[in-house]
Backbone as a printed PyTorch tensor [residue, N CA C, xyz], in Angstrom:
tensor([[[ -50.7900,   36.5660,   13.8770],
         [ -51.0590,   36.3770,   15.2970],
         [ -52.5000,   36.7180,   15.6540]],

        [[ -53.2100,   37.4210,   14.7650],
         [ -54.5950,   37.7910,   15.0640],
         [ -55.4500,   36.5790,   15.3770]],

        [[ -55.3540,   35.5670,   14.5410],
         [ -56.1900,   34.3910,   14.7060],
         [ -55.8080,   33.6390,   15.9790]],

        [[ -54.5150,   33.5430,   16.2460],
         [ -54.0490,   32.8410,   17.4340],
         [ -54.5290,   33.5470,   18.6900]],

        [[ -54.5290,   34.8650,   18.6680],
         [ -54.9310,   35.6470,   19.8290],
         [ -56.4400,   35.8400,   19.9090]],

        [[ -57.2010,   35.1950,   19.0350],
         [ -58.6460,   35.2970,   19.0670],
         [ -59.1700,   36.4970,   18.3180]],

        [[ -58.3550,   37.0900,   17.4640],
         [ -58.7700,   38.2510,   16.6880],
         [ -59.5090,   37.8560,   15.4310]],

        [[ -59.5480,   38.7840,   14.4890],
         [ -60.2620,   38.5700,   13.2410],
         [ -59.5990,   37.5430,   12.3400]],

        [[ -60.2550,   37.2140,   11.2570],
         [ -59.7400,   36.1840,   10.3590],
         [ -58.4910,   36.6280,    9.5920]],

        [[ -57.7030,   35.6250,    9.2240],
         [ -56.5130,   35.8210,    8.4010],
         [ -56.8160,   35.1630,    7.0600]],

        [[ -56.5710,   35.8820,    5.9560],
         [ -56.8570,   35.3450,    4.6270],
         [ -55.5710,   35.2570,    3.8130]],

        [[ -55.6610,   34.5510,    2.6970],
         [ -54.5090,   34.2810,    1.8430],
         [ -54.6560,   34.9800,    0.5000]],

        [[ -53.6170,   35.7020,    0.0890],
         [ -53.5670,   36.2430,   -1.2660],
         [ -53.2040,   35.0900,   -2.1870]],

        [[ -54.0550,   34.8080,   -3.1580],
         [ -53.8810,   33.6200,   -3.9880],
         [ -52.8150,   33.7770,   -5.0680]],

        [[ -52.4490,   35.0000,   -5.3820],
         [ -51.4510,   35.2560,   -6.4170],
         [ -50.3270,   36.1010,   -5.8390]],

        [[ -49.1090,   35.9390,   -6.3470],
         [ -48.0090,   36.7780,   -5.8710],
         [ -48.3240,   38.2630,   -6.0800]],

        [[ -47.7910,   39.0800,   -5.2010],
         [ -48.0070,   40.5230,   -5.2680],
         [ -47.3730,   41.1010,   -6.5300]],

        [[ -47.9670,   42.1780,   -7.0220],
         [ -47.4400,   42.9120,   -8.1580],
         [ -47.1970,   44.3470,   -7.7020]],

        [[ -45.9520,   44.7840,   -7.8060],
         [ -45.5730,   46.1550,   -7.4110],
         [ -46.0470,   46.4930,   -5.9910]],

        [[ -45.8320,   45.5370,   -5.0720],
         [ -46.1430,   45.7970,   -3.6720],
         [ -47.5990,   45.7350,   -3.2930]],

        [[ -48.4460,   45.1940,   -4.1670],
         [ -49.8720,   45.0890,   -3.8700],
         [ -50.3660,   43.6820,   -4.1990]],

        [[ -51.0430,   43.0780,   -3.2450],
         [ -51.7310,   41.8040,   -3.4920],
         [ -53.1000,   42.1670,   -4.0530]],

        [[ -53.3850,   41.7110,   -5.2640],
         [ -54.5890,   42.1280,   -5.9760],
         [ -55.7680,   41.1820,   -5.7240]],

        [[ -56.9340,   41.7820,   -5.5190],
         [ -58.2120,   41.0780,   -5.3740],
         [ -58.1120,   39.8480,   -4.4690]],

        [[ -57.7450,   40.0970,   -3.2290],
         [ -57.5790,   39.0230,   -2.2530],
         [ -58.9530,   38.6490,   -1.6880]],

        [[ -59.3660,   37.3790,   -1.8360],
         [ -60.6720,   36.9610,   -1.3040],
         [ -60.7360,   37.1400,    0.2090]],

        [[ -61.7680,   37.8150,    0.6660],
         [ -61.9920,   38.0000,    2.0870],
         [ -61.2100,   39.1340,    2.7340]],

        [[ -60.3310,   39.7930,    1.9860],
         [ -59.4660,   40.8170,    2.5910],
         [ -60.2450,   42.0070,    3.1440]],

        [[ -61.3800,   42.3320,    2.5430],
         [ -62.1480,   43.4950,    2.9980],
         [ -62.7350,   43.2930,    4.3920]],

        [[ -62.8000,   42.0540,    4.8680],
         [ -63.3400,   41.7840,    6.1970],
         [ -62.3240,   41.0970,    7.1040]],

        [[ -61.0850,   40.9630,    6.6460],
         [ -60.0480,   40.2580,    7.4000],
         [ -59.2630,   41.2110,    8.2990]],

        [[ -58.6230,   40.6290,    9.3000],
         [ -57.7250,   41.3900,   10.1620],
         [ -56.3150,   41.4050,    9.5750]],

        [[ -55.9190,   40.2900,    8.9420],
         [ -54.5750,   40.1760,    8.3740],
         [ -54.6240,   39.3890,    7.0710]],

        [[ -53.5710,   39.6060,    6.2530],
         [ -53.4570,   38.9240,    4.9650],
         [ -52.0660,   38.3080,    4.8570]],

        [[ -52.0060,   37.0520,    4.4430],
         [ -50.7410,   36.3830,    4.1480],
         [ -50.5620,   36.4670,    2.6380]],

        [[ -49.3710,   36.9360,    2.2170],
         [ -49.1260,   37.1430,    0.7810],
         [ -47.6860,   36.8070,    0.4280]],

        [[ -47.4870,   36.4430,   -0.8330],
         [ -46.1490,   36.2300,   -1.3680],
         [ -45.7380,   37.5110,   -2.0780]],

        [[ -44.7410,   38.1890,   -1.5190],
         [ -44.2400,   39.4510,   -2.0740],
         [ -42.7920,   39.2280,   -2.4870]],

        [[ -42.5780,   39.0220,   -3.7770],
         [ -41.2440,   38.6870,   -4.2580],
         [ -40.8240,   37.3310,   -3.7220]],

        [[ -39.7160,   37.2970,   -2.9610],
         [ -39.2300,   36.0450,   -2.3770],
         [ -39.6760,   35.8550,   -0.9340]],

        [[ -40.5300,   36.7420,   -0.4360],
         [ -40.9310,   36.6760,    0.9660],
         [ -42.4090,   36.3390,    1.1240]],

        [[ -42.6860,   35.4150,    2.0390],
         [ -44.0550,   35.1400,    2.4600],
         [ -44.2750,   36.0010,    3.6980]],

        [[ -45.2360,   36.9050,    3.6180],
         [ -45.4160,   37.8880,    4.6830],
         [ -46.8480,   37.8770,    5.1990]],

        [[ -47.0190,   38.4970,    6.3540],
         [ -48.3590,   38.7590,    6.8740],
         [ -48.4240,   40.2550,    7.1770]],

        [[ -49.5170,   40.8740,    6.7460],
         [ -49.7370,   42.3070,    6.9700],
         [ -51.1320,   42.5110,    7.5470]],

        [[ -51.3090,   43.6070,    8.2420],
         [ -52.6340,   43.9600,    8.7370],
         [ -53.4720,   44.4830,    7.5730]],

        [[ -54.7340,   44.1620,    7.6030],
         [ -55.6710,   44.6270,    6.5730],
         [ -56.5380,   45.7080,    7.2000]],

        [[ -56.1290,   46.9510,    7.0440],
         [ -56.8360,   48.0610,    7.6860],
         [ -57.7020,   48.8260,    6.6990]],

        [[ -58.9680,   48.9360,    6.9930],
         [ -59.8910,   49.7830,    6.2280],
         [ -59.7950,   49.5810,    4.7240]],

        [[ -59.8950,   48.3590,    4.2830],
         [ -59.8470,   48.0670,    2.8570],
         [ -61.2620,   48.0970,    2.2960]],

        [[ -61.4220,   48.7160,    1.1550],
         [ -62.7470,   48.7430,    0.5380],
         [ -62.7960,   47.7100,   -0.5760]],

        [[ -63.9600,   47.1460,   -0.7460],
         [ -64.1650,   46.1150,   -1.7450],
         [ -64.7650,   46.7210,   -3.0050]],

        [[ -64.2130,   46.3930,   -4.1780],
         [ -64.8320,   46.8920,   -5.4040],
         [ -66.1910,   46.2220,   -5.6150]],

        [[ -67.0860,   46.9120,   -6.2790],
         [ -68.3880,   46.3250,   -6.5960],
         [ -68.1540,   45.0870,   -7.4560]],

        [[ -68.8300,   44.0050,   -7.1050],
         [ -68.7100,   42.7770,   -7.8850],
         [ -70.0200,   42.0180,   -7.8110]],

        [[ -70.2370,   41.1610,   -8.7760],
         [ -71.5070,   40.4680,   -8.9380],
         [ -71.9150,   39.6660,   -7.6990]],

        [[ -70.9390,   39.0300,   -7.0430],
         [ -71.2590,   38.1970,   -5.8970],
         [ -71.1880,   38.9060,   -4.5630]],

        [[ -70.9490,   40.2180,   -4.5780],
         [ -70.7670,   40.9840,   -3.3420],
         [ -69.7010,   40.3570,   -2.4500]],

        [[ -68.6760,   39.7860,   -3.0720],
         [ -67.5870,   39.1620,   -2.3270],
         [ -66.7050,   40.2310,   -1.6910]],

        [[ -66.1930,   39.9720,   -0.4980],
         [ -65.3470,   40.9590,    0.1770],
         [ -63.9020,   40.9420,   -0.3440]],

        [[ -63.7510,   41.1200,   -1.6450],
         [ -62.4280,   41.1850,   -2.2710],
         [ -61.8100,   42.5360,   -1.9770]],

        [[ -60.4820,   42.5890,   -1.9550],
         [ -59.8070,   43.8820,   -1.8040],
         [ -58.3730,   43.7780,   -2.2840]],

        [[ -57.8540,   44.8780,   -2.7990],
         [ -56.4310,   44.9990,   -3.0780],
         [ -55.7600,   45.3490,   -1.7620]],

        [[ -54.6310,   44.7070,   -1.4840],
         [ -53.9560,   44.8980,   -0.2030],
         [ -52.5530,   45.4580,   -0.4290]],

        [[ -52.3010,   46.6930,    0.0140],
         [ -50.9370,   47.2270,   -0.0610],
         [ -50.0620,   46.5020,    0.9630]],

        [[ -48.8720,   46.1020,    0.5520],
         [ -48.0250,   45.2870,    1.4190],
         [ -46.9060,   46.0850,    2.0880]],

        [[ -46.9890,   47.3960,    2.0360],
         [ -45.9870,   48.2250,    2.6990],
         [ -46.3790,   48.4090,    4.1600]],

        [[ -45.4510,   48.9200,    4.9440],
         [ -45.7590,   49.2280,    6.3360],
         [ -45.4790,   48.0730,    7.2590]],

        [[ -46.3190,   47.9350,    8.2820],
         [ -46.1350,   46.9200,    9.3200],
         [ -46.3610,   45.5330,    8.7330]],

        [[ -45.2700,   44.8010,    8.5500],
         [ -45.3630,   43.4690,    7.9640],
         [ -44.3760,   42.5510,    8.6620]],

        [[ -44.7230,   41.2820,    8.7100],
         [ -43.8670,   40.2710,    9.3210],
         [ -43.5010,   39.2550,    8.2520]],

        [[ -42.2180,   38.9830,    8.0850],
         [ -41.7650,   37.9770,    7.1300],
         [ -41.8720,   36.6110,    7.7890]],

        [[ -42.6320,   35.7240,    7.1670],
         [ -42.8300,   34.3780,    7.6960],
         [ -41.8010,   33.3990,    7.1590]],

        [[ -41.4110,   33.5880,    5.8840],
         [ -40.4280,   32.7090,    5.2440],
         [ -39.8850,   33.4380,    4.0200]],

        [[ -38.7330,   32.9710,    3.5320],
         [ -38.1180,   33.5820,    2.3510],
         [ -37.6350,   32.5090,    1.3870]],

        [[ -37.4570,   32.9220,    0.1190],
         [ -36.8870,   32.0490,   -0.9000],
         [ -37.7950,   30.8920,   -1.2790]],

        [[ -37.1450,   29.7360,   -1.5510],
         [ -37.8890,   28.5450,   -1.9760],
         [ -38.8870,   28.0820,   -0.9300]],

        [[ -38.5150,   28.2180,    0.3420],
         [ -39.4240,   27.8080,    1.4200],
         [ -40.7090,   28.6340,    1.3460]],

        [[ -40.5790,   29.9280,    1.1060],
         [ -41.7520,   30.8080,    1.0120],
         [ -42.6120,   30.4420,   -0.1870]],

        [[ -41.9800,   30.2190,   -1.3300],
         [ -42.7450,   29.8740,   -2.5400],
         [ -43.4620,   28.5400,   -2.3890]],

        [[ -42.7930,   27.5530,   -1.7880],
         [ -43.4380,   26.2480,   -1.5870],
         [ -44.5890,   26.3560,   -0.5920]],

        [[ -44.3890,   27.1020,    0.4840],
         [ -45.4540,   27.2670,    1.4790],
         [ -46.6630,   27.9630,    0.8650]],

        [[ -46.4180,   28.9840,    0.0490],
         [ -47.5150,   29.6970,   -0.6070],
         [ -48.2470,   28.7720,   -1.5730]],

        [[ -47.4870,   28.0250,   -2.3730],
         [ -48.1070,   27.0940,   -3.3310],
         [ -48.9480,   26.0440,   -2.6070]],

        [[ -48.4620,   25.5420,   -1.4940],
         [ -49.2160,   24.5620,   -0.7090],
         [ -50.5080,   25.1800,   -0.1730]],

        [[ -50.4060,   26.3940,    0.3600],
         [ -51.5940,   27.0710,    0.8920],
         [ -52.6190,   27.3440,   -0.2000]],

        [[ -52.1510,   27.7590,   -1.3840],
         [ -53.0690,   27.9990,   -2.5050],
         [ -53.7410,   26.6920,   -2.9220]],

        [[ -52.9780,   25.6010,   -2.9630],
         [ -53.5610,   24.2970,   -3.2950],
         [ -54.6280,   23.8800,   -2.3000]],

        [[ -54.3650,   24.1040,   -1.0200],
         [ -55.3610,   23.7770,   -0.0050],
         [ -56.5960,   24.6640,   -0.1450]],

        [[ -56.3910,   25.9350,   -0.4590],
         [ -57.5230,   26.8420,   -0.6860],
         [ -58.3760,   26.3340,   -1.8440]],

        [[ -57.7370,   25.9220,   -2.9150],
         [ -58.4800,   25.4030,   -4.0720],
         [ -59.2550,   24.1460,   -3.7090]],

        [[ -58.6430,   23.2510,   -2.9460],
         [ -59.3290,   22.0140,   -2.5490],
         [ -60.5420,   22.3340,   -1.6750]],

        [[ -60.3860,   23.2570,   -0.7410],
         [ -61.5110,   23.6370,    0.1180],
         [ -62.6050,   24.3400,   -0.6830]],

        [[ -62.2050,   25.1750,   -1.6320],
         [ -63.1910,   25.8560,   -2.4790],
         [ -63.9460,   24.8480,   -3.3330]],

        [[ -63.2350,   23.8620,   -3.8760],
         [ -63.8980,   22.8140,   -4.6610],
         [ -64.9230,   22.0770,   -3.8060]],

        [[ -64.5560,   21.7680,   -2.5800],
         [ -65.4810,   21.0710,   -1.6820],
         [ -66.7110,   21.9250,   -1.4100]],

        [[ -66.4930,   23.2300,   -1.2280],
         [ -67.5990,   24.1460,   -0.9860],
         [ -68.5450,   24.1630,   -2.1840]],

        [[ -67.9910,   24.2280,   -3.3950],
         [ -68.8330,   24.2530,   -4.5940],
         [ -69.5950,   22.9470,   -4.7780]],

        [[ -68.9910,   21.8310,   -4.4150],
         [ -69.7040,   20.5530,   -4.5160],
         [ -70.8730,   20.5390,   -3.5430]],

        [[ -70.6760,   21.0460,   -2.3450],
         [ -71.7830,   21.1510,   -1.3870],
         [ -72.8810,   22.0590,   -1.9050]],

        [[ -72.4820,   23.1460,   -2.5300],
         [ -73.4520,   24.0680,   -3.1310],
         [ -74.2490,   23.3730,   -4.2420]],

        [[ -73.5530,   22.5840,   -5.0670],
         [ -74.2280,   21.8460,   -6.1490],
         [ -75.2110,   20.8290,   -5.5880]],

        [[ -74.8180,   20.1330,   -4.5310],
         [ -75.7250,   19.1500,   -3.9190],
         [ -76.9750,   19.8270,   -3.3500]],

        [[ -76.8040,   20.9900,   -2.7240],
         [ -77.9530,   21.7010,   -2.1730],
         [ -78.8580,   22.2160,   -3.2850]],

        [[ -78.2610,   22.7250,   -4.3690],
         [ -79.0590,   23.1840,   -5.5140],
         [ -79.8440,   22.0140,   -6.1080]],

        [[ -79.2110,   20.8550,   -6.1670],
         [ -79.8840,   19.6590,   -6.6700],
         [ -81.0650,   19.3020,   -5.7680]],

        [[ -80.8690,   19.3360,   -4.4610],
         [ -81.9490,   18.9990,   -3.5210],
         [ -83.1100,   19.9780,   -3.6410]],

        [[ -82.8020,   21.2580,   -3.8050],
         [ -83.8620,   22.2590,   -3.9760],
         [ -84.6280,   21.9890,   -5.2650]],

        [[ -83.9110,   21.6740,   -6.3360],
         [ -84.5630,   21.3860,   -7.6150],
         [ -85.4410,   20.1500,   -7.5580]],

        [[ -84.9600,   19.1060,   -6.9100],
         [ -85.7520,   17.8780,   -6.7800],
         [ -87.0190,   18.1530,   -5.9780]],

        [[ -86.8950,   18.8990,   -4.8880],
         [ -88.0820,   19.2010,   -4.0870],
         [ -89.0900,   20.0140,   -4.9000]],

        [[ -88.5950,   20.9730,   -5.6590],
         [ -89.4870,   21.7710,   -6.5040],
         [ -90.1980,   20.8710,   -7.5340]],

        [[ -89.4370,   19.9550,   -8.1330],
         [ -90.0340,   19.0510,   -9.1360],
         [ -91.0870,   18.1340,   -8.5150]],

        [[ -90.9340,   17.8210,   -7.2490],
         [ -91.9390,   17.0110,   -6.5530],
         [ -93.1930,   17.8340,   -6.2440]],

        [[ -92.9820,   19.1000,   -5.8750],
         [ -94.0850,   19.9470,   -5.4330],
         [ -94.8500,   20.5890,   -6.5850]],

        [[ -94.1910,   20.9430,   -7.6470],
         [ -94.8030,   21.6880,   -8.7670],
         [ -95.6810,   20.7550,   -9.5920]],

        [[ -96.9010,   21.1790,   -9.7980],
         [ -97.8660,   20.3880,  -10.5670],
         [ -98.0700,   21.0040,  -11.9540]],

        [[ -98.1540,   20.1640,  -12.9470],
         [ -98.4640,   20.5840,  -14.3170],
         [ -99.2380,   19.4500,  -14.9800]],

        [[-100.3150,   19.7700,  -15.6390],
         [-101.1630,   18.7610,  -16.2970],
         [-101.6320,   17.6980,  -15.3070]],

        [[-101.8450,   18.1070,  -14.0490],
         [-102.3560,   17.1880,  -13.0380],
         [-101.3310,   16.2410,  -12.4500]],

        [[-100.0560,   16.4570,  -12.7120],
         [ -99.0120,   15.5760,  -12.1740],
         [ -97.8030,   16.4120,  -11.7560]],

        [[ -97.0150,   15.8670,  -10.8440],
         [ -95.7740,   16.5380,  -10.4350],
         [ -94.8300,   16.5830,  -11.6370]],

        [[ -94.1770,   17.7400,  -11.8530],
         [ -93.2790,   17.8390,  -13.0150],
         [ -92.1200,   16.8600,  -12.8940]],

        [[ -91.8090,   16.4370,  -11.6760],
         [ -90.7570,   15.4390,  -11.4790],
         [ -91.1220,   14.0690,  -12.0200]],

        [[ -92.3840,   13.8650,  -12.3370],
         [ -92.7900,   12.5710,  -12.8970],
         [ -92.5630,   12.5080,  -14.4110]],

        [[ -92.2350,   13.6360,  -15.0220],
         [ -91.9990,   13.6590,  -16.4730],
         [ -90.5910,   13.1540,  -16.7730]],

        [[ -90.5060,   12.2950,  -17.7710],
         [ -89.2450,   11.6350,  -18.0770],
         [ -88.1330,   12.6290,  -18.4250]],

        [[ -88.4510,   13.6790,  -19.1540],
         [ -87.4230,   14.6540,  -19.5390],
         [ -86.8150,   15.3360,  -18.3090]],

        [[ -87.6430,   15.6160,  -17.3140],
         [ -87.1510,   16.2300,  -16.0750],
         [ -86.3110,   15.2150,  -15.3000]],

        [[ -86.7690,   13.9830,  -15.2430],
         [ -86.0300,   12.9410,  -14.5400],
         [ -84.6420,   12.7450,  -15.1460]],

        [[ -84.5470,   12.7890,  -16.4780],
         [ -83.2450,   12.6140,  -17.1460],
         [ -82.2790,   13.7310,  -16.7480]],

        [[ -82.7820,   14.9320,  -16.6810],
         [ -81.8990,   16.0580,  -16.3010],
         [ -81.4050,   15.9160,  -14.8670]],

        [[ -82.2750,   15.4860,  -13.9720],
         [ -81.8340,   15.2890,  -12.5880],
         [ -80.8600,   14.1140,  -12.4830]],

        [[ -81.0650,   13.0830,  -13.2710],
         [ -80.1220,   11.9550,  -13.2700],
         [ -78.7500,   12.4110,  -13.7760]],

        [[ -78.7340,   13.2160,  -14.8370],
         [ -77.4620,   13.7420,  -15.3460],
         [ -76.7760,   14.6080,  -14.2990]],

        [[ -77.5440,   15.4540,  -13.6230],
         [ -76.9780,   16.3150,  -12.5980],
         [ -76.3980,   15.4910,  -11.4560]],

        [[ -77.1050,   14.4640,  -11.0200],
         [ -76.6100,   13.6080,   -9.9380],
         [ -75.3010,   12.9400,  -10.3350]],

        [[ -75.2280,   12.4780,  -11.5720],
         [ -73.9990,   11.8460,  -12.0670],
         [ -72.8570,   12.8510,  -12.1050]],

        [[ -73.1280,   14.0610,  -12.5870],
         [ -72.0870,   15.0970,  -12.6490],
         [ -71.5720,   15.4620,  -11.2580]],

        [[ -72.4570,   15.6120,  -10.3090],
         [ -72.0400,   15.9880,   -8.9570],
         [ -71.2510,   14.8510,   -8.3110]],

        [[ -71.6810,   13.6080,   -8.5220],
         [ -70.9180,   12.4700,   -7.9980],
         [ -69.5230,   12.4120,   -8.6210]],

        [[ -69.4330,   12.6870,   -9.9230],
         [ -68.1340,   12.7040,  -10.5970],
         [ -67.2410,   13.8040,  -10.0260]],

        [[ -67.8170,   14.9730,   -9.7700],
         [ -67.0400,   16.0540,   -9.1690],
         [ -66.5200,   15.6580,   -7.7910]],

        [[ -67.3490,   15.0190,   -7.0140],
         [ -66.9320,   14.5660,   -5.6830],
         [ -65.7800,   13.5690,   -5.7830]],

        [[ -65.9020,   12.6270,   -6.6980],
         [ -64.8560,   11.6350,   -6.9020],
         [ -63.5620,   12.2980,   -7.3700]],

        [[ -63.6650,   13.2120,   -8.3180],
         [ -62.4830,   13.9040,   -8.8390],
         [ -61.8350,   14.7470,   -7.7480]],

        [[ -62.6550,   15.4180,   -6.9190],
         [ -62.1160,   16.2240,   -5.8320],
         [ -61.3540,   15.3560,   -4.8440]],

        [[ -61.8840,   14.1870,   -4.5490],
         [ -61.2330,   13.2990,   -3.5970],
         [ -59.9170,   12.7430,   -4.1460]],

        [[ -59.8830,   12.4630,   -5.4390],
         [ -58.6880,   11.8830,   -6.0390],
         [ -57.6800,   12.9120,   -6.5450]],

        [[ -58.0940,   14.1460,   -6.7230],
         [ -57.2400,   15.1600,   -7.3470],
         [ -55.8770,   15.3160,   -6.6850]],

        [[ -55.7950,   15.4500,   -5.3640],
         [ -54.4600,   15.6440,   -4.7770],
         [ -53.4970,   14.5010,   -5.0950]],

        [[ -53.9780,   13.2720,   -4.9880],
         [ -53.1280,   12.1150,   -5.2690],
         [ -52.7390,   12.0720,   -6.7450]],

        [[ -53.7130,   12.2690,   -7.6230],
         [ -53.4190,   12.2480,   -9.0530],
         [ -52.4390,   13.3460,   -9.4470]],

        [[ -52.6580,   14.5360,   -8.9310],
         [ -51.7880,   15.6460,   -9.3020],
         [ -50.3810,   15.4580,   -8.7590]],

        [[ -50.2670,   14.8970,   -7.5630],
         [ -48.9420,   14.6530,   -6.9990],
         [ -48.1850,   13.5930,   -7.7870]],

        [[ -48.8740,   12.5460,   -8.2100],
         [ -48.1930,   11.4020,   -8.8020],
         [ -48.2430,   11.3700,  -10.3260]],

        [[ -49.3050,   11.9050,  -10.9130],
         [ -49.5000,   11.7510,  -12.3540],
         [ -50.1490,   12.9910,  -12.9440]],

        [[ -49.4670,   14.1130,  -12.9190],
         [ -50.0660,   15.3850,  -13.3420],
         [ -50.5710,   15.3370,  -14.7830]],

        [[ -49.7930,   14.8000,  -15.7130],
         [ -50.2030,   14.7710,  -17.1220],
         [ -51.4260,   13.8710,  -17.3110]],

        [[ -51.4270,   12.7250,  -16.6460],
         [ -52.5750,   11.8130,  -16.7330],
         [ -53.8260,   12.4660,  -16.1580]],

        [[ -53.6730,   13.1350,  -15.0170],
         [ -54.8140,   13.8120,  -14.4000],
         [ -55.3750,   14.8740,  -15.3320]],

        [[ -54.5050,   15.6430,  -15.9700],
         [ -54.9730,   16.6910,  -16.8800],
         [ -55.7410,   16.0790,  -18.0540]],

        [[ -55.2570,   14.9810,  -18.5970],
         [ -55.9560,   14.3210,  -19.7090],
         [ -57.3520,   13.8610,  -19.2870]],

        [[ -57.4470,   13.2620,  -18.0880],
         [ -58.7550,   12.7930,  -17.6200],
         [ -59.7090,   13.9500,  -17.3900]],

        [[ -59.2290,   15.0200,  -16.7830],
         [ -60.0900,   16.1700,  -16.5330],
         [ -60.5450,   16.7790,  -17.8510]],

        [[ -59.6540,   16.8660,  -18.8270],
         [ -60.0460,   17.3850,  -20.1470],
         [ -61.1300,   16.5050,  -20.7600]],

        [[ -60.9970,   15.1920,  -20.5960],
         [ -62.0130,   14.2830,  -21.1370],
         [ -63.3470,   14.4980,  -20.4250]],

        [[ -63.3150,   14.6470,  -19.0920],
         [ -64.5490,   14.8550,  -18.3340],
         [ -65.2150,   16.1590,  -18.7290]],

        [[ -64.4040,   17.1530,  -19.0730],
         [ -64.9570,   18.4540,  -19.4510],
         [ -65.2900,   18.5230,  -20.9330]],

        [[ -65.2780,   17.3950,  -21.6030],
         [ -65.6270,   17.3730,  -23.0200],
         [ -64.5960,   18.0530,  -23.8880]],

        [[ -63.3100,   17.9610,  -23.5130],
         [ -62.2500,   18.5480,  -24.3040],
         [ -62.1000,   20.0420,  -24.1440]],

        [[ -62.8120,   20.6330,  -23.2070],
         [ -62.7690,   22.0890,  -23.0070],
         [ -61.6570,   22.4320,  -22.0270]],

        [[ -60.4090,   22.3700,  -22.4990],
         [ -59.2660,   22.5820,  -21.6120],
         [ -59.1560,   24.0220,  -21.1340]],

        [[ -59.9390,   24.9450,  -21.7160],
         [ -59.8790,   26.3290,  -21.2270],
         [ -60.3680,   26.4230,  -19.7850]],

        [[ -61.1280,   25.4220,  -19.3190],
         [ -61.5720,   25.4190,  -17.9330],
         [ -60.4150,   25.1750,  -16.9630]],

        [[ -59.3120,   24.6320,  -17.4700],
         [ -58.1880,   24.2880,  -16.6170],
         [ -57.2310,   25.4530,  -16.4350]],

        [[ -57.4400,   26.5470,  -17.1210],
         [ -56.4860,   27.6680,  -17.0540],
         [ -56.7740,   28.5570,  -15.8780]]])
């Protein structure tokens, strides 16, 4: 209800709780409430005074204890399906965010290659640099295409989608885990 009432943000625990604690919830250290799957129940709890462990990205991650004042939103299969859907949407939004980040990094790199001079010419005029930017542009376009098609492919053809993604990743299926 925090978000509906104009309060602080509500975040999602991406993994089911373990022993009554949602572990390393993205954004929980700055959130007002957390939605989590605790056993067979999808619940919302207040996130009070949570501290974030030191991490490389300074992300506001936090472990969230699920005891105390909590509201059950759904139970059983309905709760598990709702949580899975929310996690899928979180992944899709995160993928979109990373693609935007890649496009901005590409734009910064291209501008630098235009501005930086070496041997009396812009480094962007060198063929080796141009090839790397062309490869990057192709990779980012492929990611955008895969992101757009992923929900449909996964819904209708999960095994086929996995094979294509493995091929795009050069057979490195460990990226899919």
